[in-house]
Phi, psi and omega in degrees: 000128183283167180295323184290325178290319176299316182297318178299318177295317180297321179295318178297316177298319178295321177300315180297318179299312180298321179293316179297316180297321181293322179295319178297318180295315181301315180295321182295326183281344180293138177284159169278117184263128179243116180268119182250125180245115185193164176280125176246355177220167180089185187296340183250018186301333184295335177297310182293321179298317183283329175295312179301322176296325175297320179296312181299321180299320181292319179294321181298326182275329190241005175086167184255019179228135177217134178057038176077010180234137173294156179247128185236128176259126177244113186257144175230132188264118176278338181075355181159184182283074189241096185301321181296321181289320181295321180294319180297313183294318180295321177301317180296317182293324179289315187270320184267314183273350176055048180290153177267337179222147167252137180222169174112233174068082178290337185224147186301316178304327179291316181292324179293325177296322187274334186310315181295330179292324176296317179297311184296316180279349187054054181235133180300142181230116181258123181270125185262335184214318183309133202235011175286141189300329191279354187304311187288348174279349184275350174200139176290351185261010180258137168225150183243135179242019185247267183186168167242156179296326177292326180291328182271339185268323184300316179298326179294320180293317178296312182298316181303311183296327184272355181237040167089357178269117186263334178226151182215153175239135183248139176230113180224158176290144192265077171201175193311310179299323179294320176296318176302316183296312183297315183299312185293321180295312180302313184299310183296314185296313181289327176300332182252026171098000178284162178231128176270125183277318182192164179224144176228134172250126185252156177304147179293315185269116167053052179286148173269110191271342185305312178303325179289329176297317179300317178298320180295319183293318176301323183284339177057048179284168175284331179205158173244123178271130185229129165226117167218134180286151172094135185290328182299322182292320179295318181295319179296320182291319184288327178297312177297324177301318179282318181297326181270006168087011184287327174296314176301327182282354180083012180286134179265154176248124177251110194250123174254011185267169177294149184219073173299159187303317186290333174291314176306320179285325179292341177285346176063215180288343175299336182294342180291350173272355191266135164242134183241149170248131185207148177278350184217127172250122182301332187276001182302132185259107174201154178305320181296319180289322176301316180291318179300311184298317179296316175294319180297316183291336175291313184279343185261358185072031174100354181286136179286159182280160167252177179296326179284340167302315182292319180295323176293318175301316178290332175299318178297319180300322182292320183292316179297318179300317176299311180303320181291318180296327182263009181051041175080353182261090188279132176221137187300311182293318176293323176301317182294324176299323179292319180294325183296123180082001183299137177242135179227150172265097184273160170297343177270346185128187183291134176227153179226144168271114183306120182296337183269315186261343185066021177258170186270145172246127187200172173275137172252134183254134170265121181232144177253151177270131179238147186237128178235113185067236179254017184249131174264144174214150183263125179244133181289132178239346174195169177205158179235111195267147172052053185268128169272172180289112183296335182294344179256005183253143178298000000 
């Protein structure tokens, strides 16, 4: 071999090594891009805003860099529960913005519309709020860090039957999560001796609830089980509930809907009829919850968190965990393997991603509303520990 040949080969090897090193450096310099699909405007804008604040709170506490890569959040506004819009926005995030994760999805129709795109792109999709049990079955790349309606409703049914409520009337929104809530509550309530008097499914968008309240009053149940999304619907229901004398009749309200602080306060004294099931109680005493609340109020300008704020915070914890386990080299299939069985210490308590269903295992809290002066607060009266999604169980 001549000197010139040897030199040429050494030069070629050095060039390849330099090129590989340059590629590695470039990849390491690329941010981890997280595409968030949620409503940020319109009547349901607080879902997106509070989820985004949960993400900001996690970054405020843990920094904007993980495994040597910056974290970039790209938000897209669905303006409401519009599956076609959610699908278009997710497609843009995957193809144009080259995101590594999809997160958000305030409502089930959005999540179902986007699921095939996650499968096609082989990108992890974290559900922050959408609550139908079947969502995680629609793509092997979906994991949930929030809750399911069956998971939140079944404990309420069991608790009610075991605590002196013999008859119930159910009112739910007429779409998949509402039907899940109704089915899970009925199954648990009747299994422990309760009787369902009647059931009503109301339109998802802007239902007039007052006529249904009168029907409930005429039926004279021991309690009414309610799931409708959005704070305004709950406030309207409770106003009609009190005005038409159901509170005075001693009828209890078993509530499986989200109950942000401003909604709880707007319900006034009518809230004293309410028992709620929730995966997160703001008053929980733990170092994790104290740190979360402090960071959340900092990024939100003093606004208290909602349950979906905590889910967004935990979604970021899951993503950071994945990035660390994979040393910053993100791959959809490997990321899903890390997510399966992942355990986190959340502000709500210990949570686990079920390795079989990719759904969340967590504690569900039963809370009663107590009133001091003009202020309502939820106080835990019972809990169901390490609860899997009943909607996926026979």
